[in-house]
C-alpha positions in Angstrom: -21.4 30.8 140.7 -25.1 31.0 140.6 -26.7 30.8 144.2 -29.4 27.9 144.8 -33.1 29.0 144.9 -34.1 29.2 148.5 -36.7 26.4 149.0 -37.6 27.9 152.5 -36.2 29.4 155.8 -36.6 26.2 157.9 -35.6 22.9 157.6 -37.3 19.7 157.1 -37.5 17.5 159.7 -38.0 14.0 158.5 -38.0 10.2 160.4 -36.0 8.3 157.0 -35.5 4.7 156.4 -32.1 3.3 155.7 -31.3 3.8 152.2 -29.7 6.4 149.3 -31.3 9.5 149.2 -31.1 12.5 146.8 -31.0 16.2 148.3 -31.7 18.8 146.3 -28.9 21.4 145.6 -30.7 23.7 143.2 -33.7 24.8 145.2 -36.2 24.1 141.8 -37.6 20.6 143.3 -41.3 20.3 143.7 -40.5 17.6 145.8 -37.9 19.3 148.7 -35.9 18.6 150.2 -35.6 15.9 147.6 -34.2 16.1 143.7 -37.0 15.7 141.6 -34.5 16.3 138.1 -35.4 20.5 138.1 -31.4 21.2 138.4 -31.2 19.8 134.7 -30.1 22.4 132.4 -28.2 24.3 135.3 -24.9 24.4 136.8 -26.5 22.2 139.8 -26.1 18.5 140.5 -28.2 16.7 143.6 -26.2 15.8 146.6 -26.1 11.9 147.3 -26.7 10.6 150.6 -27.1 7.1 152.9 -28.1 6.3 156.0 -27.6 2.7 157.4 -30.4 3.1 159.9 -33.6 4.7 160.3 -32.6 8.2 161.8 -34.5 11.6 162.4 -32.7 14.3 160.2 -33.1 18.2 160.0 -32.3 18.8 155.6 -31.3 22.0 154.5 -33.9 23.8 152.6 -32.6 27.2 152.1 -29.6 25.5 150.4 -26.6 27.8 152.5 -25.9 25.2 154.8 -21.8 23.9 155.3 -22.7 20.3 156.0 -24.6 19.4 153.3 -27.3 17.8 152.8 -27.6 18.8 156.6 -29.0 22.0 158.1 -26.7 23.9 160.2 -28.5 26.6 161.1 -27.1 29.2 158.1 -31.0 30.0 157.6 -31.3 32.2 160.9 -28.7 34.0 159.5 -30.0 35.2 155.9 -30.4 38.9 155.1 -33.3 40.4 153.6 -32.3 40.2 150.4 -31.8 36.3 150.5 -35.3 35.9 152.3 -37.0 37.7 149.3 -35.7 34.8 147.0 -37.6 32.1 149.2 -39.9 30.0 146.5 
């Protein structure tokens, strides 16, 4: 499988209202960290997540988290080759 494009090497810290959100999994969205449909024609699909109450979140933008869509700190472990992919 092809790795997703790294959108940024830091998480998106956001205060979100209750609701359903679609996290960009491919890294191509111009609306990072949210999906804008740019994955069409790729093997990626967005990840839906729901918040029941207003909440501060850190959403992954390196696209390597093991806890999608939330940042797990993986961006800190990426090597130079990965860092060059940042778009």
